[in-house]
Backbone bond lengths (Angstrom), bond angles and torsions (degrees), N, CA, C in turn:
res aa  C-N    CA-C-N  psi(-1)  N-CA   C-N-CA  omega(-1)  CA-C   N-CA-C  phi
1 M - - - 1.487 - - 1.473 109.02 -
2 T 1.363 120.86 119.19 1.420 116.81 175.52 1.515 114.77 -74.95
3 K 1.306 114.33 166.18 1.469 116.43 -177.77 1.466 113.34 -67.57
4 S 1.336 117.29 -31.33 1.471 117.06 178.92 1.515 108.65 -71.54
5 Y 1.333 120.96 -30.08 1.499 122.06 177.70 1.592 107.41 -67.48
6 V 1.262 119.24 -43.30 1.413 124.45 177.22 1.495 111.89 -56.68
7 G 1.392 112.75 -47.71 1.485 118.71 176.95 1.487 110.00 -57.49
8 Q 1.321 120.03 -41.88 1.399 120.24 -174.76 1.626 107.46 -70.27
9 L 1.288 119.57 -36.37 1.417 121.89 178.40 1.530 108.32 -63.95
10 L 1.362 114.84 -44.58 1.503 118.58 -175.83 1.512 109.44 -62.86
11 R 1.345 119.35 -37.87 1.443 119.36 -178.45 1.498 109.86 -64.83
12 G 1.342 117.25 -29.74 1.435 121.19 178.92 1.493 115.73 -76.24
13 I 1.307 115.61 -21.60 1.499 117.69 -175.49 1.492 115.79 -116.42
14 V 1.374 116.85 -6.77 1.421 117.88 -171.57 1.567 113.39 -61.54
15 E 1.347 118.45 -37.78 1.434 120.86 179.89 1.522 111.84 -68.61
16 P 1.347 121.86 -44.57 1.491 117.95 173.76 1.547 114.66 -63.63
17 L 1.389 115.44 -31.39 1.422 117.19 178.89 1.577 110.33 -67.87
18 L 1.297 116.97 -38.47 1.467 118.46 178.40 1.517 111.76 -68.74
19 L 1.412 118.16 -36.03 1.380 121.74 177.22 1.498 113.85 -65.61
20 L 1.316 112.33 -34.13 1.489 117.28 176.00 1.587 111.10 -63.66
21 I 1.255 115.97 -37.71 1.530 120.14 -178.52 1.533 104.53 -73.46
22 I 1.329 116.82 -45.60 1.549 117.62 -174.32 1.518 109.59 -67.90
23 A 1.346 119.23 -25.40 1.443 120.06 -175.36 1.528 112.53 -64.89
24 D 1.302 121.33 -16.77 1.439 122.43 -175.81 1.524 109.01 -78.17
25 F 1.330 119.65 -42.56 1.385 126.11 -174.89 1.563 112.23 -170.03
26 P 1.299 123.54 153.03 1.457 121.94 175.93 1.526 110.26 -60.14
27 V 1.265 114.02 133.26 1.484 119.74 -172.07 1.509 114.56 -146.48
28 H 1.254 121.54 150.91 1.430 121.09 177.95 1.544 113.18 -90.68
29 G 1.379 115.19 161.83 1.492 120.33 -173.02 1.509 116.37 -48.53
30 Y 1.306 115.35 -47.07 1.501 116.33 179.61 1.467 114.39 -61.39
31 E 1.371 115.36 -38.87 1.496 117.01 177.65 1.504 110.85 -69.09
32 I 1.253 117.86 -34.74 1.475 119.86 175.32 1.496 111.48 -56.50
33 A 1.341 115.88 -51.41 1.466 122.81 -174.85 1.584 107.74 -62.47
34 R 1.342 115.34 -45.37 1.497 118.45 179.21 1.518 113.92 -63.30
35 E 1.380 116.57 -39.95 1.445 119.07 -177.26 1.481 107.97 -70.02
36 L 1.354 117.77 -41.54 1.496 119.47 175.18 1.523 114.16 -57.49
37 E 1.281 116.11 -41.15 1.412 121.64 177.74 1.505 110.14 -67.46
38 R 1.332 120.02 -43.18 1.421 121.61 -177.22 1.551 110.57 -68.35
39 R 1.319 117.49 -47.01 1.442 119.49 177.55 1.550 118.10 -61.27
40 S 1.360 113.64 -28.00 1.414 118.42 178.28 1.531 110.22 -97.56
41 E 1.264 115.75 12.59 1.559 118.63 179.47 1.530 111.02 54.84
42 G 1.257 116.56 40.21 1.477 124.46 176.10 1.499 117.21 84.87
43 Y 1.368 117.90 -2.08 1.428 118.19 178.32 1.481 114.97 -64.25
44 F 1.401 116.66 -45.09 1.397 118.16 179.49 1.521 109.59 -95.86
45 D 1.318 114.82 106.70 1.464 118.47 176.93 1.578 106.98 -126.00
46 L 1.291 113.72 91.19 1.445 119.39 -172.74 1.575 113.84 -79.89
47 T 1.265 114.68 143.23 1.485 117.48 175.16 1.513 107.46 -72.68
48 A 1.328 113.45 156.54 1.516 120.39 175.41 1.607 111.22 -50.37
49 S 1.342 108.28 -47.24 1.532 114.26 -175.81 1.553 109.64 -58.99
50 T 1.382 115.50 -48.18 1.419 119.37 -178.05 1.605 112.31 -60.28
51 L 1.309 111.95 -46.39 1.447 123.56 -179.82 1.560 110.18 -56.30
52 Y 1.312 115.75 -59.61 1.472 121.12 -174.15 1.542 113.42 -69.15
53 S 1.279 114.08 -31.19 1.537 118.42 176.87 1.567 107.30 -65.94
54 A 1.309 115.48 -46.24 1.457 119.79 -178.55 1.527 109.07 -64.37
55 L 1.301 119.93 -42.92 1.491 119.56 178.20 1.468 112.74 -63.74
56 R 1.338 117.31 -37.67 1.487 117.48 175.03 1.542 112.75 -61.91
57 R 1.352 116.88 -41.88 1.427 121.51 177.26 1.507 110.00 -60.32
58 L 1.388 118.76 -46.52 1.432 122.69 -179.99 1.493 113.20 -59.12
59 E 1.392 113.72 -40.23 1.465 116.48 179.85 1.536 108.52 -71.13
60 Q 1.306 123.26 -43.82 1.421 126.79 177.89 1.603 110.99 -54.64
61 R 1.273 118.70 -36.79 1.390 125.59 176.12 1.514 119.16 -79.70
62 G 1.317 111.20 -5.23 1.522 119.96 175.73 1.581 111.55 80.41
63 L 1.373 116.30 18.76 1.424 114.71 -176.82 1.525 110.64 -94.61
64 V 1.351 118.86 -17.62 1.502 121.94 171.40 1.581 107.34 -134.70
65 L 1.357 112.36 159.99 1.402 122.97 176.01 1.509 103.23 -118.98
66 S 1.372 114.83 144.49 1.425 115.96 175.78 1.540 109.99 -120.89
67 S 1.261 121.41 154.66 1.493 125.39 175.02 1.538 106.75 -151.48
68 W 1.292 110.60 152.07 1.429 118.58 175.73 1.522 110.32 -84.44
69 E 1.375 116.03 130.10 1.404 121.24 176.33 1.525 115.25 -131.11
70 Q 1.261 116.48 140.94 1.496 122.24 -177.75 1.542 108.90 -72.40
71 V 1.277 120.81 118.05 1.474 124.13 175.85 1.503 106.23 -126.77
72 T 1.370 115.07 113.59 1.386 123.50 -166.71 1.487 113.74 52.11
73 R 1.365 115.63 -114.25 1.537 117.64 -179.28 1.511 107.41 -103.05
74 Q 1.294 120.61 4.24 1.407 120.55 -175.87 1.559 113.36 -118.52
75 K 1.325 116.43 155.58 1.450 119.67 175.65 1.594 105.41 -96.39
76 R 1.370 118.34 139.23 1.417 117.61 176.33 1.466 107.08 -134.84
77 R 1.343 117.49 149.08 1.425 120.51 175.36 1.497 109.80 -82.92
78 C 1.306 112.15 124.08 1.524 118.77 177.92 1.508 109.29 -105.22
79 Y 1.279 115.83 151.24 1.431 125.32 -176.05 1.459 113.45 -120.93
80 A 1.322 118.80 133.09 1.443 124.70 175.83 1.517 112.03 -130.71
81 L 1.361 113.58 147.79 1.478 116.56 179.58 1.474 112.99 -73.74
82 T 1.297 119.56 139.38 1.512 119.81 172.88 1.566 107.13 -93.47
83 E 1.276 116.26 172.72 1.517 117.98 -178.73 1.491 106.30 -63.67
84 K 1.284 123.29 -38.26 1.481 123.59 179.62 1.471 104.94 -62.86
85 G 1.303 122.93 -42.39 1.506 124.59 179.02 1.482 110.47 -60.87
86 R 1.321 119.04 -40.41 1.569 122.66 179.41 1.529 107.98 -63.53
87 Q 1.336 117.90 -41.89 1.431 119.37 -175.64 1.596 107.42 -72.47
88 F 1.279 118.18 -41.00 1.439 119.42 177.37 1.539 114.27 -61.32
89 L 1.306 111.34 -42.45 1.557 117.24 176.45 1.407 110.71 -60.08
90 A 1.347 121.41 -46.14 1.436 125.96 -177.03 1.520 108.96 -59.67
91 E 1.381 118.53 -41.47 1.462 122.54 -178.56 1.549 107.40 -70.70
92 E 1.345 118.53 -38.73 1.416 118.30 -177.42 1.570 110.19 -71.02
93 L 1.314 115.09 -36.04 1.560 115.25 177.93 1.506 109.58 -65.85
94 T 1.210 118.94 -39.14 1.491 121.47 179.07 1.543 108.90 -61.01
95 Q 1.299 119.61 -43.89 1.448 124.94 179.92 1.596 108.91 -65.13
96 W 1.330 113.18 -46.56 1.428 116.51 179.25 1.483 116.08 -62.36
97 Q 1.378 115.85 -39.59 1.482 119.03 175.88 1.464 114.52 -65.52
98 T 1.352 119.72 -34.00 1.449 125.05 170.47 1.596 110.73 -63.73
99 F 1.276 115.39 -46.63 1.476 119.87 -179.60 1.491 109.29 -63.64
100 I 1.335 120.08 -46.21 1.453 122.95 -178.26 1.527 109.98 -63.98
101 G 1.315 117.29 -41.92 1.446 119.38 179.70 1.525 111.56 -63.56
102 A 1.301 116.01 -41.91 1.540 118.08 176.69 1.494 109.19 -64.95
103 T 1.221 119.44 -42.75 1.607 121.53 178.80 1.405 107.78 -62.43
104 D 1.371 124.05 -45.37 1.426 127.43 -178.46 1.570 110.03 -57.05
105 R 1.357 111.83 -47.14 1.509 117.41 -179.29 1.553 108.89 -62.14
106 L 1.307 119.29 -38.90 1.470 119.98 176.13 1.434 114.96 -64.42
107 L 1.287 117.72 -39.82 1.478 124.92 -178.13 1.551 107.65 -70.92
108 E 1.329 121.35 -35.05 1.409 124.70 178.38 1.514 113.16 -71.23
109 S 1.302 122.27 -19.41 1.416 125.04 -171.88 1.536 107.08 -73.66
């Protein structure tokens, strides 16, 4: 797999991956990035620009809501899933499970 191909795949799944992290509890951007990296064992290490651009798109589409919260001495923007976001994520996960199953079957052949 070439790096450009991996980049294309990432562009297609970055938003559902972020929604998956946000679904657990309201969280700020840095925590989203760290949790994504942790769960993927370092495979997904998003740049700040990629992360915040995707979060803005998700908010514009009504899939997440953001609010400013005081964390220690700083204010941070926290993100939470909307009901529309939960429905979208459920649909995306179903499609991805189907895709992964088909890919696994091909690899096992």
